N, C-alpha and C positions, 0 to 999 in steps of 0.2 A: 520486688521492693518498690514501694511507692516514693514519690519525690520528698514526702513529708518524713519519710524514715531516714532521709540523708543527714548526717551530723557533720558540721564543719568544725574544725579545730585550727586555732590561730596560733602561730607560734611568733615569739619576738625575733628570732633568727631561724633560717631554713634548717631543717635537720639533715638535709641532703649535704654531704661534703662538697667543698668548693673544687672544681674541677671535674666533677663528675658529668658525663654526658647525659644531655636531657633533650627530650622533644620540645620544641619551641613552637607553639602555633600563634601566639600573639606576643608583641613587645611592647612595653609601656615605658613612656618617657614622661618625666615631670619637669616642668619649666614654669618657674614663678607662680606656683600653686596651680597651674593648669596641667591636666593630665590627657595625653595624647596615646591612643592605642592603635597599633598596625596589626593587623590580622594577616599573617604570612599566606594563609590559604584562602583569602577573600576572593571569591568567584567573580565579584562585580569589579570590573577594571576602571570605574568611574570614581573620581575624576582623574586619577592616575593609578598606575599598578606598580607598587602598592600605593595605598593612600592611608591617611590617619584620620581616626575617629575621635571626637571629643565627646565623651558620654554625657557631660554636664550640660552642654548646649545642644547636643544632636548635630553639630557641625561635621563636615568632612573637609580635610585639607589635601590639596594637591601637593605631592611632596617634591615636585619640580620647580614650582613658582611660589608656594605659599597661598594660593587662591583658596578661599573658603566657599563651601557650598552647604545649603540646607537641603538634604535629599538631592534632587538634581537641579535644584534651583541655585544660579550664581548669585552670591550676595554682593558681589562687586567690591569685596573687601579681601585683604590679604594679611597674613601675619608679617610682622616686620622681618626684613631680611636676616638679622641677626639671630632672631629666634628661629627662623627656618633653618639657618646652617647649624645651629647648635642641636636642633631636633634631629636632623639628618646625621651629624657626627655621633650622637648617641645611638641611633638606629644603626648606623654602619658598625660601630664598636660592637653592636650585639649581633652582627651578621646578616642584616637585612640589605637585600640588593635593592638599590633605589634607582628611579629614573634620573636622568641627567638634570643638572640644574639649568633653569632657563635664565637667559640674561635678558636684561632690558627693564 
């Protein structure tokens, strides 16, 4: 089977009943129109393990302090602490084990 032969079907709601066990390789969090994805099995531990990816911008976020990176380059910018804490809470609710929150 070629990749061209794969058909994607979208549902308004998942046909999988609530409470059914599932394998979760990535977790998606939306905040104020911004999407962050955490790959639970990401082999790259930089900038934190795990870390979040923003597919729109190509940025990675350290989940302990909110620092933003473009590849391995530090942008010297961070997400607002309230946004970081919201994203962390959503990830924890979805079973993601996070690095400790850095203070300061």
